[in-house]
A tleap script that builds the chain and sets N, CA, C and O, in Angstrom:
source leaprc.protein.ff14SB
mol = sequence {
  NMET LYS PRO PHE GLU PRO GLU ILE ILE ALA
  PHE CYS CYS GLU TYR CYS GLY TYR ALA ALA
  ALA ASP LEU ALA GLY SER MET ARG LEU SER
  TYR PRO THR ASN VAL LYS ILE VAL LYS VAL
  PRO CYS THR GLY ARG PHE ASP VAL ILE HIE
  ALA LEU LYS ALA PHE GLU ALA GLY ALA ASP
  GLY VAL PHE VAL PHE GLY CYS LEU GLU GLY
  ASN CYS HIE PHE GLU VAL GLY ASN LEU ARG
  ALA LYS LYS ARG VAL ILE TYR LEU LYS GLN
  LEU LEU ASP GLU CYS GLY ILE GLY SER GLU
  ARG VAL ASP MET TYR ASN MET SER SER ALA
  MET GLY ILE GLN PHE ALA GLU ALA ALA HIE
  ARG VAL THR ALA LYS ILE ARG SER LEU GLY
  PRO ILE PHE SER LYS SER LYS CGLY
}
set mol.1.N position { 99.550 186.777 124.860 }
set mol.1.CA position { 98.271 187.418 124.597 }
set mol.1.C position { 97.209 186.341 124.331 }
set mol.1.O position { 97.442 185.379 123.599 }
set mol.2.N position { 96.061 186.532 124.936 }
set mol.2.CA position { 94.962 185.590 124.808 }
set mol.2.C position { 94.325 185.684 123.416 }
set mol.2.O position { 94.147 186.789 122.901 }
set mol.3.N position { 93.979 184.547 122.797 }
set mol.3.CA position { 93.309 184.617 121.493 }
set mol.3.C position { 91.911 185.224 121.634 }
set mol.3.O position { 91.262 185.101 122.673 }
set mol.4.N position { 91.478 185.867 120.586 }
set mol.4.CA position { 90.169 186.522 120.576 }
set mol.4.C position { 89.047 185.500 120.622 }
set mol.4.O position { 88.997 184.579 119.807 }
set mol.5.N position { 88.157 185.669 121.575 }
set mol.5.CA position { 86.943 184.863 121.659 }
set mol.5.C position { 85.750 185.804 121.537 }
set mol.5.O position { 85.526 186.639 122.414 }
set mol.6.N position { 84.997 185.679 120.476 }
set mol.6.CA position { 83.893 186.613 120.255 }
set mol.6.C position { 82.723 186.381 121.201 }
set mol.6.O position { 82.507 185.279 121.706 }
set mol.7.N position { 81.991 187.441 121.418 }
set mol.7.CA position { 80.731 187.346 122.149 }
set mol.7.C position { 79.627 187.446 121.110 }
set mol.7.O position { 79.557 188.414 120.352 }
set mol.8.N position { 78.773 186.445 121.082 }
set mol.8.CA position { 77.725 186.371 120.072 }
set mol.8.C position { 76.377 186.271 120.763 }
set mol.8.O position { 76.181 185.456 121.664 }
set mol.9.N position { 75.457 187.108 120.329 }
set mol.9.CA position { 74.102 187.089 120.864 }
set mol.9.C position { 73.194 186.440 119.821 }
set mol.9.O position { 73.177 186.847 118.659 }
set mol.10.N position { 72.446 185.433 120.246 }
set mol.10.CA position { 71.517 184.728 119.365 }
set mol.10.C position { 70.095 184.960 119.861 }
set mol.10.O position { 69.712 184.475 120.926 }
set mol.11.N position { 69.322 185.701 119.085 }
set mol.11.CA position { 67.906 185.911 119.398 }
set mol.11.C position { 67.149 184.723 118.809 }
set mol.11.O position { 67.117 184.545 117.592 }
set mol.12.N position { 66.540 183.914 119.673 }
set mol.12.CA position { 65.883 182.677 119.255 }
set mol.12.C position { 64.399 182.716 119.569 }
set mol.12.O position { 63.996 183.035 120.687 }
set mol.13.N position { 63.589 182.386 118.568 }
set mol.13.CA position { 62.149 182.316 118.824 }
set mol.13.C position { 61.877 181.133 119.744 }
set mol.13.O position { 62.556 180.108 119.681 }
set mol.14.N position { 60.906 181.287 120.570 }
set mol.14.CA position { 60.585 180.292 121.590 }
set mol.14.C position { 60.230 178.937 120.988 }
set mol.14.O position { 60.604 177.898 121.532 }
set mol.15.N position { 59.517 178.940 119.878 }
set mol.15.CA position { 58.968 177.698 119.350 }
set mol.15.C position { 59.942 176.895 118.495 }
set mol.15.O position { 59.866 175.667 118.468 }
set mol.16.N position { 60.846 177.559 117.804 }
set mol.16.CA position { 61.734 176.815 116.905 }
set mol.16.C position { 63.211 177.026 117.223 }
set mol.16.O position { 63.910 176.061 117.535 }
set mol.17.N position { 63.694 178.242 117.152 }
set mol.17.CA position { 65.115 178.499 117.391 }
set mol.17.C position { 65.550 178.071 118.778 }
set mol.17.O position { 66.554 177.375 118.933 }
set mol.18.N position { 64.799 178.484 119.785 }
set mol.18.CA position { 65.145 178.128 121.163 }
set mol.18.C position { 64.958 176.626 121.389 }
set mol.18.O position { 65.764 175.983 122.061 }
set mol.19.N position { 63.889 176.081 120.819 }
set mol.19.CA position { 63.643 174.642 120.966 }
set mol.19.C position { 64.751 173.834 120.289 }
set mol.19.O position { 65.135 172.778 120.792 }
set mol.20.N position { 65.270 174.316 119.156 }
set mol.20.CA position { 66.385 173.637 118.484 }
set mol.20.C position { 67.643 173.698 119.350 }
set mol.20.O position { 68.378 172.715 119.450 }
set mol.21.N position { 67.887 174.841 119.972 }
set mol.21.CA position { 69.037 174.971 120.877 }
set mol.21.C position { 68.872 174.038 122.073 }
set mol.21.O position { 69.832 173.400 122.505 }
set mol.22.N position { 67.669 173.961 122.598 }
set mol.22.CA position { 67.386 173.075 123.725 }
set mol.22.C position { 67.592 171.620 123.324 }
set mol.22.O position { 68.146 170.830 124.088 }
set mol.23.N position { 67.143 171.270 122.121 }
set mol.23.CA position { 67.325 169.908 121.631 }
set mol.23.C position { 68.814 169.594 121.473 }
set mol.23.O position { 69.253 168.488 121.792 }
set mol.24.N position { 69.579 170.546 120.990 }
set mol.24.CA position { 71.025 170.351 120.857 }
set mol.24.C position { 71.624 170.028 122.226 }
set mol.24.O position { 72.475 169.147 122.347 }
set mol.25.N position { 71.178 170.741 123.243 }
set mol.25.CA position { 71.652 170.469 124.601 }
set mol.25.C position { 71.209 169.105 125.102 }
set mol.25.O position { 71.987 168.381 125.723 }
set mol.26.N position { 69.949 168.754 124.830 }
set mol.26.CA position { 69.435 167.442 125.251 }
set mol.26.C position { 70.166 166.304 124.560 }
set mol.26.O position { 70.328 165.222 125.123 }
set mol.27.N position { 70.610 166.562 123.323 }
set mol.27.CA position { 71.351 165.550 122.560 }
set mol.27.C position { 72.831 165.532 122.948 }
set mol.27.O position { 73.619 164.749 122.419 }
set mol.28.N position { 73.187 166.411 123.882 }
set mol.28.CA position { 74.569 166.561 124.340 }
set mol.28.C position { 75.523 166.950 123.215 }
set mol.28.O position { 76.679 166.529 123.178 }
set mol.29.N position { 75.005 167.763 122.305 }
set mol.29.CA position { 75.836 168.298 121.231 }
set mol.29.C position { 76.526 169.539 121.765 }
set mol.29.O position { 75.893 170.386 122.395 }
set mol.30.N position { 77.789 169.645 121.522 }
set mol.30.CA position { 78.489 170.824 122.014 }
set mol.30.C position { 78.426 171.929 120.976 }
set mol.30.O position { 78.525 171.693 119.772 }
set mol.31.N position { 78.259 173.120 121.473 }
set mol.31.CA position { 78.401 174.315 120.636 }
set mol.31.C position { 79.040 175.380 121.493 }
set mol.31.O position { 78.955 175.322 122.719 }
set mol.32.N position { 79.682 176.356 120.869 }
set mol.32.CA position { 80.482 177.329 121.627 }
set mol.32.C position { 79.688 178.036 122.723 }
set mol.32.O position { 78.549 178.458 122.525 }
set mol.33.N position { 80.326 178.149 123.879 }
set mol.33.CA position { 79.678 178.799 125.016 }
set mol.33.C position { 79.613 180.312 124.856 }
set mol.33.O position { 78.934 180.988 125.629 }
set mol.34.N position { 80.308 180.844 123.869 }
set mol.34.CA position { 80.248 182.290 123.662 }
set mol.34.C position { 79.005 182.697 122.883 }
set mol.34.O position { 78.816 183.884 122.619 }
set mol.35.N position { 78.159 181.751 122.511 }
set mol.35.CA position { 76.865 182.058 121.894 }
set mol.35.C position { 75.858 182.168 123.026 }
set mol.35.O position { 75.475 181.170 123.636 }
set mol.36.N position { 75.440 183.389 123.296 }
set mol.36.CA position { 74.486 183.662 124.373 }
set mol.36.C position { 73.086 183.767 123.778 }
set mol.36.O position { 72.846 184.563 122.870 }
set mol.37.N position { 72.179 182.971 124.288 }
set mol.37.CA position { 70.831 182.899 123.730 }
set mol.37.C position { 69.883 183.833 124.463 }
set mol.37.O position { 69.837 183.874 125.693 }
set mol.38.N position { 69.128 184.582 123.670 }
set mol.38.CA position { 68.055 185.427 124.193 }
set mol.38.C position { 66.764 184.879 123.596 }
set mol.38.O position { 66.562 184.925 122.382 }
set mol.39.N position { 65.893 184.360 124.456 }
set mol.39.CA position { 64.634 183.779 123.983 }
set mol.39.C position { 63.606 184.893 123.792 }
set mol.39.O position { 63.372 185.708 124.684 }
set mol.40.N position { 63.007 184.903 122.619 }
set mol.40.CA position { 61.934 185.857 122.319 }
set mol.40.C position { 60.692 185.061 121.927 }
set mol.40.O position { 60.813 183.957 121.396 }
set mol.41.N position { 59.502 185.602 122.179 }
set mol.41.CA position { 58.287 184.855 121.847 }
set mol.41.C position { 58.199 184.515 120.354 }
set mol.41.O position { 57.674 183.472 119.964 }
set mol.42.N position { 58.729 185.427 119.537 }
set mol.42.CA position { 58.713 185.260 118.086 }
set mol.42.C position { 59.801 186.169 117.533 }
set mol.42.O position { 60.042 187.244 118.081 }
set mol.43.N position { 60.457 185.759 116.462 }
set mol.43.CA position { 61.476 186.635 115.888 }
set mol.43.C position { 60.859 187.918 115.342 }
set mol.43.O position { 61.569 188.891 115.091 }
set mol.44.N position { 59.555 187.922 115.159 }
set mol.44.CA position { 58.865 189.148 114.769 }
set mol.44.C position { 59.014 190.240 115.814 }
set mol.44.O position { 58.816 191.418 115.515 }
set mol.45.N position { 59.360 189.861 117.032 }
set mol.45.CA position { 59.599 190.839 118.099 }
set mol.45.C position { 61.013 191.402 118.066 }
set mol.45.O position { 61.305 192.400 118.725 }
set mol.46.N position { 61.894 190.758 117.293 }
set mol.46.CA position { 63.264 191.248 117.152 }
set mol.46.C position { 63.236 192.577 116.414 }
set mol.46.O position { 62.508 192.742 115.434 }
set mol.47.N position { 64.036 193.524 116.895 }
set mol.47.CA position { 64.106 194.834 116.254 }
set mol.47.C position { 65.565 195.231 116.099 }
set mol.47.O position { 66.431 194.752 116.832 }
set mol.48.N position { 65.823 196.092 115.158 }
set mol.48.CA position { 67.177 196.572 114.896 }
set mol.48.C position { 67.805 197.140 116.164 }
set mol.48.O position { 68.999 196.950 116.396 }
set mol.49.N position { 67.036 197.822 116.973 }
set mol.49.CA position { 67.572 198.439 118.187 }
set mol.49.C position { 68.128 197.378 119.143 }
set mol.49.O position { 69.088 197.643 119.867 }
set mol.50.N position { 67.532 196.178 119.150 }
set mol.50.CA position { 68.048 195.108 120.010 }
set mol.50.C position { 69.469 194.737 119.593 }
set mol.50.O position { 70.339 194.553 120.444 }
set mol.51.N position { 69.700 194.630 118.311 }
set mol.51.CA position { 71.038 194.292 117.816 }
set mol.51.C position { 72.012 195.427 118.105 }
set mol.51.O position { 73.137 195.185 118.540 }
set mol.52.N position { 71.588 196.650 117.869 }
set mol.52.CA position { 72.476 197.793 118.113 }
set mol.52.C position { 72.846 197.883 119.590 }
set mol.52.O position { 73.992 198.191 119.921 }
set mol.53.N position { 71.903 197.622 120.472 }
set mol.53.CA position { 72.187 197.621 121.911 }
set mol.53.C position { 73.154 196.487 122.274 }
set mol.53.O position { 74.021 196.657 123.131 }
set mol.54.N position { 73.001 195.336 121.621 }
set mol.54.CA position { 73.913 194.218 121.870 }
set mol.54.C position { 75.330 194.590 121.442 }
set mol.54.O position { 76.289 194.315 122.163 }
set mol.55.N position { 75.466 195.212 120.277 }
set mol.55.CA position { 76.789 195.651 119.820 }
set mol.55.C position { 77.370 196.694 120.769 }
set mol.55.O position { 78.555 196.660 121.101 }
set mol.56.N position { 76.519 197.619 121.197 }
set mol.56.CA position { 76.968 198.659 122.122 }
set mol.56.C position { 77.466 198.051 123.439 }
set mol.56.O position { 78.396 198.563 124.062 }
set mol.57.N position { 76.828 196.951 123.846 }
set mol.57.CA position { 77.201 196.295 125.105 }
set mol.57.C position { 78.410 195.368 124.946 }
set mol.57.O position { 78.850 194.753 125.918 }
set mol.58.N position { 78.947 195.265 123.732 }
set mol.58.CA position { 80.168 194.484 123.543 }
set mol.58.C position { 80.057 193.240 122.691 }
set mol.58.O position { 81.041 192.517 122.537 }
set mol.59.N position { 78.887 192.966 122.130 }
set mol.59.CA position { 78.752 191.785 121.261 }
set mol.59.C position { 79.551 192.001 119.975 }
set mol.59.O position { 79.674 193.123 119.484 }
set mol.60.N position { 80.081 190.922 119.452 }
set mol.60.CA position { 80.824 190.962 118.192 }
set mol.60.C position { 79.990 190.449 117.032 }
set mol.60.O position { 80.346 190.658 115.873 }
set mol.61.N position { 78.885 189.780 117.331 }
set mol.61.CA position { 77.987 189.268 116.310 }
set mol.61.C position { 76.595 189.083 116.872 }
set mol.61.O position { 76.432 188.811 118.062 }
set mol.62.N position { 75.591 189.227 116.025 }
set mol.62.CA position { 74.194 189.043 116.422 }
set mol.62.C position { 73.528 188.169 115.367 }
set mol.62.O position { 73.618 188.433 114.168 }
set mol.63.N position { 72.863 187.131 115.837 }
set mol.63.CA position { 72.190 186.221 114.920 }
set mol.63.C position { 70.775 185.972 115.396 }
set mol.63.O position { 70.493 185.997 116.594 }
set mol.64.N position { 69.895 185.733 114.450 }
set mol.64.CA position { 68.483 185.504 114.728 }
set mol.64.C position { 68.145 184.095 114.254 }
set mol.64.O position { 68.426 183.736 113.111 }
set mol.65.N position { 67.547 183.308 115.126 }
set mol.65.CA position { 67.131 181.946 114.788 }
set mol.65.C position { 65.615 181.876 114.915 }
set mol.65.O position { 65.069 181.995 116.012 }
set mol.66.N position { 64.941 181.682 113.785 }
set mol.66.CA position { 63.492 181.655 113.789 }
set mol.66.C position { 62.934 180.422 113.110 }
set mol.66.O position { 63.675 179.552 112.651 }
set mol.67.N position { 61.622 180.364 113.054 }
set mol.67.CA position { 60.923 179.247 112.427 }
set mol.67.C position { 61.239 179.183 110.935 }
set mol.67.O position { 61.678 180.162 110.332 }
set mol.68.N position { 61.009 178.029 110.370 }
set mol.68.CA position { 61.150 177.881 108.928 }
set mol.68.C position { 60.157 178.810 108.234 }
set mol.68.O position { 59.047 179.020 108.723 }
set mol.69.N position { 60.559 179.362 107.099 }
set mol.69.CA position { 59.647 180.258 106.379 }
set mol.69.C position { 58.386 179.490 106.001 }
set mol.69.O position { 58.445 178.370 105.493 }
set mol.70.N position { 57.246 180.122 106.263 }
set mol.70.CA position { 55.963 179.488 106.001 }
set mol.70.C position { 55.425 178.718 107.192 }
set mol.70.O position { 54.287 178.251 107.158 }
set mol.71.N position { 56.224 178.576 108.248 }
set mol.71.CA position { 55.802 177.813 109.424 }
set mol.71.C position { 55.881 178.607 110.718 }
set mol.71.O position { 55.971 178.020 111.796 }
set mol.72.N position { 55.850 179.920 110.630 }
set mol.72.CA position { 55.914 180.748 111.832 }
set mol.72.C position { 54.642 180.548 112.654 }
set mol.72.O position { 53.534 180.550 112.116 }
set mol.73.N position { 54.815 180.378 113.946 }
set mol.73.CA position { 53.657 180.210 114.825 }
set mol.73.C position { 52.791 181.469 114.885 }
set mol.73.O position { 51.622 181.410 115.265 }
set mol.74.N position { 53.373 182.601 114.509 }
set mol.74.CA position { 52.622 183.855 114.476 }
set mol.74.C position { 52.451 184.339 113.042 }
set mol.74.O position { 52.324 185.536 112.787 }
set mol.75.N position { 52.450 183.400 112.121 }
set mol.75.CA position { 52.197 183.570 110.691 }
set mol.75.C position { 53.311 184.271 109.920 }
set mol.75.O position { 53.891 183.669 109.017 }
set mol.76.N position { 53.625 185.516 110.244 }
set mol.76.CA position { 54.606 186.259 109.440 }
set mol.76.C position { 55.718 186.885 110.284 }
set mol.76.O position { 56.462 187.728 109.783 }
set mol.77.N position { 55.842 186.501 111.521 }
set mol.77.CA position { 56.859 187.093 112.389 }
set mol.77.C position { 58.264 186.911 111.849 }
set mol.77.O position { 59.072 187.839 111.881 }
set mol.78.N position { 58.557 185.711 111.351 }
set mol.78.CA position { 59.905 185.475 110.842 }
set mol.78.C position { 60.169 186.257 109.551 }
set mol.78.O position { 61.317 186.596 109.264 }
set mol.79.N position { 59.135 186.543 108.779 }
set mol.79.CA position { 59.307 187.354 107.570 }
set mol.79.C position { 59.591 188.804 107.943 }
set mol.79.O position { 60.379 189.477 107.278 }
set mol.80.N position { 58.955 189.280 108.995 }
set mol.80.CA position { 59.255 190.638 109.492 }
set mol.80.C position { 60.691 190.715 109.987 }
set mol.80.O position { 61.405 191.679 109.711 }
set mol.81.N position { 61.105 189.686 110.721 }
set mol.81.CA position { 62.481 189.650 111.233 }
set mol.81.C position { 63.476 189.627 110.080 }
set mol.81.O position { 64.515 190.285 110.144 }
set mol.82.N position { 63.171 188.885 109.042 }
set mol.82.CA position { 64.070 188.797 107.879 }
set mol.82.C position { 64.269 190.179 107.254 }
set mol.82.O position { 65.389 190.544 106.896 }
set mol.83.N position { 63.190 190.941 107.123 }
set mol.83.CA position { 63.290 192.302 106.578 }
set mol.83.C position { 64.140 193.188 107.486 }
set mol.83.O position { 64.934 193.996 107.006 }
set mol.84.N position { 63.971 193.035 108.786 }
set mol.84.CA position { 64.755 193.835 109.733 }
set mol.84.C position { 66.232 193.462 109.698 }
set mol.84.O position { 67.096 194.329 109.829 }
set mol.85.N position { 66.524 192.187 109.524 }
set mol.85.CA position { 67.919 191.747 109.434 }
set mol.85.C position { 68.557 192.300 108.163 }
set mol.85.O position { 69.716 192.714 108.184 }
set mol.86.N position { 67.820 192.311 107.067 }
set mol.86.CA position { 68.335 192.885 105.812 }
set mol.86.C position { 68.630 194.367 106.001 }
set mol.86.O position { 69.670 194.859 105.563 }
set mol.87.N position { 67.715 195.075 106.653 }
set mol.87.CA position { 67.937 196.502 106.929 }
set mol.87.C position { 69.147 196.703 107.842 }
set mol.87.O position { 69.959 197.603 107.624 }
set mol.88.N position { 69.256 195.859 108.860 }
set mol.88.CA position { 70.377 195.948 109.799 }
set mol.88.C position { 71.705 195.722 109.088 }
set mol.88.O position { 72.686 196.409 109.376 }
set mol.89.N position { 71.746 194.775 108.172 }
set mol.89.CA position { 72.969 194.515 107.398 }
set mol.89.C position { 73.383 195.768 106.619 }
set mol.89.O position { 74.561 196.123 106.591 }
set mol.90.N position { 72.424 196.430 105.994 }
set mol.90.CA position { 72.711 197.664 105.249 }
set mol.90.C position { 73.246 198.735 106.190 }
set mol.90.O position { 74.217 199.421 105.874 }
set mol.91.N position { 72.617 198.871 107.329 }
set mol.91.CA position { 73.013 199.864 108.317 }
set mol.91.C position { 74.443 199.605 108.815 }
set mol.91.O position { 75.241 200.535 108.928 }
set mol.92.N position { 74.756 198.353 109.109 }
set mol.92.CA position { 76.089 198.009 109.603 }
set mol.92.C position { 77.160 198.220 108.537 }
set mol.92.O position { 78.288 198.588 108.863 }
set mol.93.N position { 76.827 197.994 107.279 }
set mol.93.CA position { 77.771 198.288 106.196 }
set mol.93.C position { 78.019 199.787 106.090 }
set mol.93.O position { 79.156 200.225 105.912 }
set mol.94.N position { 76.958 200.564 106.199 }
set mol.94.CA position { 77.072 202.018 106.086 }
set mol.94.C position { 77.921 202.619 107.209 }
set mol.94.O position { 78.645 203.589 106.986 }
set mol.95.N position { 77.835 202.053 108.404 }
set mol.95.CA position { 78.584 202.633 109.522 }
set mol.95.C position { 79.950 201.973 109.715 }
set mol.95.O position { 80.664 202.306 110.661 }
set mol.96.N position { 80.320 201.047 108.838 }
set mol.96.CA position { 81.655 200.479 108.867 }
set mol.96.C position { 81.850 199.262 109.760 }
set mol.96.O position { 82.973 198.775 109.888 }
set mol.97.N position { 80.809 198.769 110.369 }
set mol.97.CA position { 80.927 197.580 111.215 }
set mol.97.C position { 80.944 196.321 110.351 }
set mol.97.O position { 81.706 195.392 110.617 }
set mol.98.N position { 80.123 196.293 109.340 }
set mol.98.CA position { 80.092 195.171 108.404 }
set mol.98.C position { 78.882 194.272 108.569 }
set mol.98.O position { 78.550 193.844 109.674 }
set mol.99.N position { 78.232 193.996 107.455 }
set mol.99.CA position { 77.003 193.204 107.456 }
set mol.99.C position { 77.219 191.741 107.817 }
set mol.99.O position { 76.273 191.056 108.206 }
set mol.100.N position { 78.456 191.250 107.694 }
set mol.100.CA position { 78.709 189.842 107.976 }
set mol.100.C position { 78.622 189.508 109.465 }
set mol.100.O position { 78.718 188.340 109.840 }
set mol.101.N position { 78.445 190.501 110.300 }
set mol.101.CA position { 78.343 190.268 111.749 }
set mol.101.C position { 76.921 189.973 112.206 }
set mol.101.O position { 76.666 189.788 113.396 }
set mol.102.N position { 76.006 189.930 111.256 }
set mol.102.CA position { 74.611 189.637 111.589 }
set mol.102.C position { 74.021 188.745 110.500 }
set mol.102.O position { 74.354 188.875 109.322 }
set mol.103.N position { 73.143 187.840 110.916 }
set mol.103.CA position { 72.475 186.980 109.942 }
set mol.103.C position { 71.259 186.340 110.597 }
set mol.103.O position { 71.057 186.436 111.808 }
set mol.104.N position { 70.458 185.688 109.769 }
set mol.104.CA position { 69.266 185.008 110.267 }
set mol.104.C position { 69.261 183.579 109.752 }
set mol.104.O position { 69.601 183.317 108.599 }
set mol.105.N position { 68.874 182.664 110.621 }
set mol.105.CA position { 68.750 181.254 110.288 }
set mol.105.C position { 67.322 180.818 110.563 }
set mol.105.O position { 66.727 181.207 111.568 }
set mol.106.N position { 66.781 180.015 109.670 }
set mol.106.CA position { 65.442 179.464 109.858 }
set mol.106.C position { 65.577 177.967 110.087 }
set mol.106.O position { 66.237 177.264 109.321 }
set mol.107.N position { 64.943 177.489 111.150 }
set mol.107.CA position { 65.003 176.062 111.458 }
set mol.107.C position { 63.791 175.653 112.269 }
set mol.107.O position { 63.121 176.484 112.883 }
set mol.108.N position { 63.524 174.362 112.260 }
set mol.108.CA position { 62.415 173.841 113.059 }
set mol.108.C position { 62.941 173.427 114.435 }
set mol.108.O position { 64.148 173.400 114.677 }
set mol.109.N position { 62.016 173.110 115.314 }
set mol.109.CA position { 62.392 172.702 116.667 }
set mol.109.C position { 63.124 171.363 116.670 }
set mol.109.O position { 63.774 171.022 117.658 }
set mol.110.N position { 63.029 170.604 115.590 }
set mol.110.CA position { 63.674 169.291 115.493 }
set mol.110.C position { 65.095 169.374 114.936 }
set mol.110.O position { 65.723 168.343 114.695 }
set mol.111.N position { 65.608 170.589 114.728 }
set mol.111.CA position { 66.904 170.756 114.074 }
set mol.111.C position { 68.019 171.094 115.066 }
set mol.111.O position { 68.751 172.067 114.882 }
set mol.112.N position { 68.137 170.296 116.099 }
set mol.112.CA position { 69.173 170.508 117.108 }
set mol.112.C position { 70.575 170.397 116.534 }
set mol.112.O position { 71.454 171.188 116.874 }
set mol.113.N position { 70.784 169.422 115.671 }
set mol.113.CA position { 72.102 169.244 115.045 }
set mol.113.C position { 72.449 170.472 114.209 }
set mol.113.O position { 73.573 170.969 114.265 }
set mol.114.N position { 71.491 170.956 113.440 }
set mol.114.CA position { 71.715 172.127 112.589 }
set mol.114.C position { 71.964 173.376 113.427 }
set mol.114.O position { 72.744 174.241 113.029 }
set mol.115.N position { 71.305 173.479 114.595 }
set mol.115.CA position { 71.561 174.617 115.463 }
set mol.115.C position { 73.009 174.598 115.944 }
set mol.115.O position { 73.699 175.616 115.898 }
set mol.116.N position { 73.462 173.439 116.404 }
set mol.116.CA position { 74.843 173.333 116.890 }
set mol.116.C position { 75.837 173.635 115.775 }
set mol.116.O position { 76.837 174.316 116.002 }
set mol.117.N position { 75.568 173.134 114.575 }
set mol.117.CA position { 76.446 173.406 113.431 }
set mol.117.C position { 76.475 174.900 113.114 }
set mol.117.O position { 77.539 175.463 112.858 }
set mol.118.N position { 75.303 175.539 113.132 }
set mol.118.CA position { 75.225 176.980 112.847 }
set mol.118.C position { 75.983 177.770 113.910 }
set mol.118.O position { 76.664 178.743 113.586 }
set mol.119.N position { 75.872 177.368 115.168 }
set mol.119.CA position { 76.586 178.058 116.245 }
set mol.119.C position { 78.097 177.964 116.040 }
set mol.119.O position { 78.821 178.931 116.276 }
set mol.120.N position { 78.563 176.810 115.604 }
set mol.120.CA position { 79.997 176.654 115.308 }
set mol.120.C position { 80.404 177.532 114.129 }
set mol.120.O position { 81.448 178.183 114.169 }
set mol.121.N position { 79.579 177.551 113.075 }
set mol.121.CA position { 79.890 178.356 111.891 }
set mol.121.C position { 79.946 179.837 112.212 }
set mol.121.O position { 80.884 180.524 111.806 }
set mol.122.N position { 78.946 180.343 112.940 }
set mol.122.CA position { 78.928 181.781 113.224 }
set mol.122.C position { 80.074 182.166 114.152 }
set mol.122.O position { 80.633 183.255 114.024 }
set mol.123.N position { 80.425 181.295 115.076 }
set mol.123.CA position { 81.548 181.592 115.964 }
set mol.123.C position { 82.854 181.670 115.172 }
set mol.123.O position { 83.649 182.588 115.371 }
set mol.124.N position { 83.071 180.719 114.286 }
set mol.124.CA position { 84.281 180.733 113.458 }
set mol.124.C position { 84.316 181.972 112.563 }
set mol.124.O position { 85.366 182.589 112.383 }
set mol.125.N position { 83.172 182.323 112.011 }
set mol.125.CA position { 83.084 183.491 111.126 }
set mol.125.C position { 83.423 184.770 111.887 }
set mol.125.O position { 84.226 185.577 111.417 }
set mol.126.N position { 82.819 184.959 113.054 }
set mol.126.CA position { 83.067 186.168 113.839 }
set mol.126.C position { 84.485 186.178 114.387 }
set mol.126.O position { 85.113 187.235 114.453 }
set mol.127.N position { 84.996 185.022 114.782 }
set mol.127.CA position { 86.375 184.933 115.262 }
set mol.127.C position { 87.342 185.392 114.166 }
set mol.127.O position { 88.314 186.094 114.447 }
set mol.128.N position { 87.074 184.994 112.920 }
set mol.128.CA position { 87.957 185.382 111.811 }
set mol.128.C position { 87.880 186.881 111.515 }
set mol.128.O position { 88.838 187.464 111.009 }
set mol.129.N position { 86.746 187.501 111.830 }
set mol.129.CA position { 86.593 188.943 111.608 }
set mol.129.C position { 87.297 189.769 112.680 }
set mol.129.O position { 87.691 190.910 112.439 }
set mol.130.N position { 87.449 189.186 113.854 }
set mol.130.CA position { 88.061 189.912 114.958 }
set mol.130.C position { 87.043 190.769 115.697 }
set mol.130.O position { 85.878 190.840 115.303 }
set mol.131.N position { 87.485 191.419 116.767 }
set mol.131.CA position { 86.550 192.239 117.555 }
set mol.131.C position { 86.131 193.502 116.793 }
set mol.131.O position { 86.870 194.017 115.954 }
set mol.132.N position { 84.949 193.974 117.103 }
set mol.132.CA position { 84.470 195.218 116.491 }
set mol.132.C position { 85.270 196.380 117.045 }
set mol.132.O position { 85.790 197.212 116.302 }
set mol.133.N position { 85.357 196.419 118.353 }
set mol.133.CA position { 86.055 197.492 119.038 }
set mol.133.C position { 87.186 196.894 119.852 }
set mol.133.O position { 87.136 195.718 120.215 }
set mol.134.N position { 88.179 197.669 120.135 }
set mol.134.CA position { 89.248 197.210 121.010 }
set mol.134.C position { 88.670 196.967 122.393 }
set mol.134.O position { 88.021 197.843 122.964 }
set mol.135.N position { 88.901 195.799 122.922 }
set mol.135.CA position { 88.360 195.463 124.239 }
set mol.135.C position { 89.409 195.554 125.318 }
set mol.135.O position { 89.281 194.935 126.375 }
set mol.136.N position { 90.451 196.328 125.054 }
set mol.136.CA position { 91.504 196.485 126.059 }
set mol.136.C position { 90.982 197.296 127.223 }
set mol.136.O position { 90.169 198.206 127.059 }
set mol.137.N position { 91.461 196.950 128.387 }
set mol.137.CA position { 91.049 197.656 129.599 }
set mol.137.C position { 91.988 198.819 129.842 }
set mol.137.O position { 93.196 198.731 129.627 }
set mol.138.N position { 91.410 199.886 130.287 }
set mol.138.CA position { 92.281 201.007 130.620 }
set mol.138.C position { 91.761 202.318 130.246 }
set mol.138.O position { 92.418 203.332 130.482 }
savepdb mol mol.pdb
quit
């Protein structure tokens, strides 16, 4: 039997989260390929429905990577995203999926090393939790 490899969706703001991921790649830092990046103009555009759709499509974890607090290019977008992530965590606990499958990280575009480290941490965390749903075919 094949070991469980989680599918993780990372919503990254264009200016910081995505730029940090890009820097990690430019620095040739490895991070798990099961972290799939979705670039958004700002994490303020992230909504709970995006995470729920990702889970419905088979994701085992959803993470948001935005600008450092106080440094959002759209002033308060990352603060809005933080509130939505907190709400999403409550919702996932209530429905039995578990709040530990979602989180938010704040970083600058110069934090490529930290992005790669976070990608490794979230992958290990989700791997230890196992799949949300049985992914058996049939």
